[in-house]
BAMAR-743520 format. One line per 8 residues: number of its first residue (from 0); for each residue z, x negated, y of C-alpha. Coordinates in nm, 2 decimals. Layout:
NUM> Z X Y  ...
END
This chain:
0> -4.15 -7.14 13.70  -4.53 -7.10 13.77  -4.79 -7.42 13.71  -5.14 -7.47 13.74  -5.34 -7.76 13.57  -5.60 -7.83 13.79  -5.84 -8.08 13.61  -5.80 -7.98 13.27
8> -6.17 -8.06 13.21  -6.06 -8.45 13.22  -5.83 -8.44 12.94  -6.08 -8.31 12.70  -6.15 -7.98 12.55  -5.97 -8.04 12.18  -5.60 -8.05 12.37  -5.31 -7.80 12.28
16> -5.18 -7.67 12.57  -4.90 -7.48 12.43  -4.65 -7.69 12.48  -4.65 -7.66 12.85  -4.70 -7.28 12.82  -4.38 -7.29 12.62  -4.16 -7.44 12.95  -4.34 -7.23 13.19
24> -4.34 -6.91 13.32  -4.71 -6.89 13.39  -5.00 -7.15 13.33  -5.34 -7.13 13.53  -5.59 -7.38 13.36  -5.89 -7.51 13.60  -6.17 -7.73 13.43  -6.20 -7.90 13.77
32> -6.08 -7.83 14.11  -6.29 -7.95 14.44  -6.12 -8.06 14.77  -6.24 -7.77 14.90  -6.10 -7.55 14.61  -5.76 -7.73 14.62  -5.59 -7.47 14.82  -5.71 -7.18 14.66
40> -5.66 -7.31 14.29  -5.31 -7.42 14.39  -5.22 -7.07 14.52  -4.85 -7.00 14.49  -4.77 -7.24 14.20  -4.45 -7.44 14.18  -4.57 -7.71 13.97  -4.93 -7.86 14.00
48> -5.07 -8.03 13.77  -5.34 -8.34 13.77  -5.49 -8.61 13.63  -5.72 -8.70 13.91  -5.71 -8.46 14.16  -5.60 -8.58 14.50  -5.27 -8.46 14.62  -5.19 -8.46 14.99
56> -4.94 -8.37 15.23  -5.12 -8.06 15.32  -5.08 -7.93 15.00  -4.69 -8.02 14.93  -4.56 -7.69 15.11  -4.33 -7.48 14.88  -4.38 -7.69 14.56  -4.09 -7.78 14.29
64> -4.29 -8.08 14.16  -4.61 -8.28 14.12  -4.70 -8.34 13.76  -4.93 -8.62 13.73  -5.08 -8.61 13.38  -5.16 -9.00 13.37  -4.96 -9.36 13.46  -5.11 -9.44 13.77
72> -4.97 -9.22 14.04  -5.24 -9.34 14.35  -5.38 -8.99 14.39  -5.08 -8.87 14.51  -4.93 -8.95 14.89  -4.61 -9.03 14.75  -4.46 -9.11 15.08  -4.54 -8.73 15.18
80> -4.40 -8.58 14.83  -4.04 -8.83 14.91  -4.07 -8.69 15.25  -4.04 -8.35 15.14  -3.81 -8.44 14.85  -4.04 -8.30 14.60  -4.06 -8.52 14.25  -4.36 -8.66 14.12
88> -4.36 -8.72 13.75  -4.63 -8.96 13.55  -4.65 -9.02 13.22  -4.61 -9.35 13.07  -4.70 -9.54 12.73  -4.87 -9.24 12.58  -5.22 -9.38 12.50  -5.03 -9.74 12.36
96> -5.23 -9.71 12.01  -5.53 -9.60 12.15  -5.55 -9.91 12.44  -5.46 -10.16 12.21  -5.72 -10.03 11.94  -5.98 -10.06 12.19  -5.85 -10.42 12.34  -5.87 -10.56 11.98
104> -6.23 -10.41 11.97  -6.33 -10.54 12.24  -6.21 -10.91 12.15  -6.36 -10.89 11.82  -6.68 -10.79 11.91  -6.70 -11.03 12.18  -6.59 -11.30 11.90  -6.83 -11.21 11.70
112> -7.12 -11.23 11.94  -7.21 -10.84 11.84  -7.39 -10.80 12.15  -7.62 -11.07 12.12  -7.67 -11.03 11.73  -7.74 -10.67 11.81  -7.99 -10.76 12.04  -8.14 -11.00 11.80
120> -8.17 -10.75 11.51  -8.33 -10.48 11.75  -8.63 -10.77 11.82  -8.68 -10.83 11.46  -8.54 -11.16 11.43  -8.36 -11.14 11.08  -8.66 -10.97 10.93  -8.85 -11.32 11.03
128> -8.54 -11.55 10.99  -8.63 -11.85 10.72  -8.35 -11.77 10.54  -8.10 -11.50 10.42  -7.90 -11.46 10.77  -7.90 -11.53 11.14  -7.64 -11.79 11.35  -7.79 -11.84 11.63
136> -7.51 -11.75 11.85  -7.15 -11.95 11.74  -6.88 -11.71 11.66  -6.53 -11.77 11.72  -6.23 -11.72 11.47  -5.87 -11.62 11.60  -5.69 -11.81 11.35  -5.52 -12.11 11.55
144> -5.69 -12.00 11.89  -5.49 -11.93 12.22  -5.48 -11.57 12.32  -5.34 -11.57 12.70  -5.22 -11.21 12.81  -5.14 -11.12 13.18  -4.93 -10.82 13.17  -4.58 -10.81 12.88
152> -4.51 -10.43 12.89  -4.57 -10.18 12.58  -4.93 -10.20 12.58  -4.96 -10.59 12.64  -4.67 -10.63 12.37  -4.85 -10.42 12.11  -5.16 -10.62 12.19  -5.02 -10.94 12.10
160> -4.88 -10.77 11.79  -5.25 -10.69 11.66  -5.38 -11.04 11.82  -5.12 -11.24 11.57  -5.21 -11.03 11.29  -5.55 -11.26 11.31  -5.37 -11.56 11.34  -5.39 -11.58 11.70
168> -5.15 -11.76 11.89  -5.03 -11.52 12.23  -4.88 -11.66 12.55  -4.77 -11.39 12.80  -4.86 -11.55 13.16  -4.59 -11.51 13.44  -4.60 -11.20 13.62  -4.82 -11.22 13.93
176> -4.65 -11.27 14.26  -4.27 -11.27 14.08  -4.13 -11.62 14.15  -3.84 -11.51 13.95  -4.07 -11.52 13.63  -3.98 -11.86 13.41  -4.32 -11.82 13.16  -4.62 -12.02 13.23
184> -4.84 -11.94 13.55  -5.18 -11.80 13.47  -5.30 -12.14 13.62  -5.15 -12.31 13.39  -5.28 -12.12 13.08  -5.62 -12.11 13.19  -5.75 -12.44 13.07  -5.61 -12.36 12.73
192> -5.72 -11.99 12.68  -5.98 -11.91 12.43  -5.89 -11.58 12.49  -5.78 -11.40 12.83  -5.68 -11.03 12.81  -5.55 -10.81 13.11  -5.27 -10.51 13.07  -5.13 -10.48 13.41
200> -5.13 -10.32 13.74  -5.35 -10.31 14.03  -5.11 -10.43 14.31  -5.20 -10.65 14.59  -5.06 -10.96 14.37  -5.32 -10.87 14.08  -5.62 -10.77 14.28  -5.91 -11.02 14.23
208> -5.63 -11.23 14.00  -5.94 -11.38 13.80  -6.16 -11.51 14.09  -6.39 -11.77 14.12  -6.15 -12.02 14.16  -5.96 -11.95 13.85  -6.28 -11.89 13.67  -6.35 -12.29 13.79
216> -6.02 -12.39 13.56  -6.06 -12.14 13.26  -6.12 -12.32 12.94  -6.53 -12.33 12.87  -6.62 -12.07 12.62  -6.29 -11.82 12.71  -6.35 -11.44 12.64  -6.23 -11.25 12.90
224> -6.10 -10.87 12.86  -6.04 -10.60 13.10  -5.89 -10.29 13.01  -5.62 -10.27 13.27  -5.78 -10.18 13.62  -6.09 -10.26 13.82  -6.06 -10.52 14.04  -5.83 -10.72 13.85
232> -6.09 -10.96 13.79  -6.36 -11.03 14.02  -6.63 -10.87 13.86  -6.93 -11.07 14.07  -6.77 -11.38 13.99  -6.69 -11.31 13.64  -7.07 -11.23 13.55  -7.18 -11.54 13.76
240> -6.94 -11.72 13.53  -7.08 -11.58 13.22  -7.45 -11.58 13.31  -7.37 -11.99 13.41  -7.23 -12.04 13.06  -6.86 -12.10 13.14  -6.72 -11.77 12.99  -6.81 -11.69 12.62
248> -6.80 -11.34 12.68  -6.69 -11.06 12.89  -6.55 -10.70 12.82  -6.46 -10.46 13.08  -6.33 -10.08 13.02  -6.27 -10.06 13.38  -6.47 -10.09 13.73  -6.36 -10.07 14.10
256> -6.56 -9.74 14.15  -6.53 -9.46 13.83  -6.76 -9.32 13.76  -6.99 -9.60 13.92  -7.22 -9.34 14.08  -7.35 -9.66 14.32  -7.43 -9.87 13.98  -7.25 -10.17 13.94
264> -7.38 -10.56 13.89  -7.19 -10.52 13.52  -7.39 -10.23 13.46  -7.72 -10.41 13.54  -7.65 -10.67 13.34  -7.65 -10.49 13.01  -8.02 -10.54 12.98  -7.98 -10.89 12.97
272> -7.92 -11.11 12.66  -7.55 -11.19 12.76  -7.25 -11.14 12.54  -7.12 -10.86 12.78  -6.99 -10.51 12.68  -6.92 -10.24 12.95  -6.71 -9.93 12.79  -6.66 -9.61 13.02
280> -6.29 -9.60 13.07  -6.24 -9.45 12.72  -5.99 -9.72 12.60  -5.73 -9.42 12.65  -5.92 -9.16 12.50  -5.83 -9.09 12.11  -5.71 -8.74 12.07  -5.38 -8.85 11.96
288> -5.31 -9.04 12.31  -5.48 -8.72 12.49  -5.25 -8.48 12.35  -4.97 -8.69 12.38  -5.00 -8.67 12.77  -4.97 -8.29 12.72  -4.65 -8.33 12.52  -4.51 -8.57 12.79
296> -4.57 -8.38 13.08  -4.39 -8.10 12.89  -4.09 -8.31 12.85  -4.11 -8.37 13.21  -4.11 -7.98 13.30  -3.80 -7.95 13.08  -3.62 -8.22 13.25  -3.68 -8.02 13.62
304> -3.53 -7.74 13.49  -3.15 -7.65 13.54
END
């Protein structure tokens, strides 16, 4: 089977594509593919491999399968693929260790008020301190604190395991939009949450799951972390709550539009003295995780073969 990888640059320059080359007759690789280049780059390939290139009905004729080198398949017209009988294969759980580690990093940094203390150090506050340390920003010790997790899949479960190692009490909220889930509702857990972390997909049931109304009942000082998808939290409302002192800290690895070419209020607020962290959707980028994507994609191709 002939295959083409349409946006290899999104996976990094250091990945080894040999597992995929071993299971196809030909692999053509393009660093990027603009919409105007899609037909030419795809050419006669039976397998289209994409991370973020959009695949619509017009590109599907004659294809054997569409392989998404990511978990989300929102860049593929799934209805059109189904109508044509073309399988769409994605990868999952490739970056569990990487994303869980990043999530804990954000939690720990917020708990230590790292953004605030780094700002103080840059301003020379330690040099001017009357005694040996700075303690102007109260930190949070995980031991005995309540971490509420939204999302109890492989990733959420790994975040729970790591947090429990620090002595946190972990509680999973009921799955949004699932009346059959008997776990406590998010609304019932918010007043007791010292930390709140999201690890669920973006759906109509989870869009702006943390909104102004829920921020009004959240435990004062709660630390909020979103390494799932932009728009699961209402970023504007969360920022307002942080500035008002309702939240103790806010950290996100995702925004509604990526890259944020038009800017974003969270990015503009990084210059302010806030316990705020924004990372550029790079929780998943450990070399091990990116290589896992290649290996799992090769497995998907292998399963397509007779």
